[in-house]
Phi, psi and omega in degrees: 000144181287159179298324180295318180297316181296323176295327175295322178294316178295323178295319175302314179296319180296316179299317180291320176298323179291318177297317177299321177302318184293324179285327175296317179295329179271015181056030176268336181222148175285168180298151177244149357281169177253163174275104185285003172268350183268155180297314179296323181296316181289327176299314182297312180299317180296318178300317175297316178299316181289328175297320179297315181297322174301319181292322177293323172300316177299321176298319180290330179291342178285337180270115189267343181289130178238155181296331182275356182275144175271338182259150177261135175259116178249006181271058180278131176276086186297324177299319177292323174304309178301319177301317177294323175299316179298320177296321177294321176298322178299315178296318180300314182296319180299316178302311177304313180297319179290332179274357182074032180255120182280167177302317181293326182287318181288328175299310179300317178295319174304311179300315178305307184290326177298320181293321178298316183290321177301315181295317181300320179293316176298326182276003179084024182299000000 
């Protein structure tokens, strides 16, 4: 991945951390990171995961075509679709920050797992 792309990921993490700091100062969120081995830490992470899932569901509701339909819906609100995906990304990054995972760490893990999946596909998995 190019340095510019990696900088964009780091920027996303920094922007989310800044937003979280504002919410933490306003007593809307607990301090980050949390202990993910603790009950409160796991509860928070699970809440955030479900909030991310809700945003992905909202994105899916924008797509109207279903396998059982005979008509095609081409009237997709693409701007709204992107907004919901961005909301989900915000929660994903927040989960990483609360779990103590940096942009570099998630990038490295993504690359590691991506290589495994590519090999599986090439090997006829």
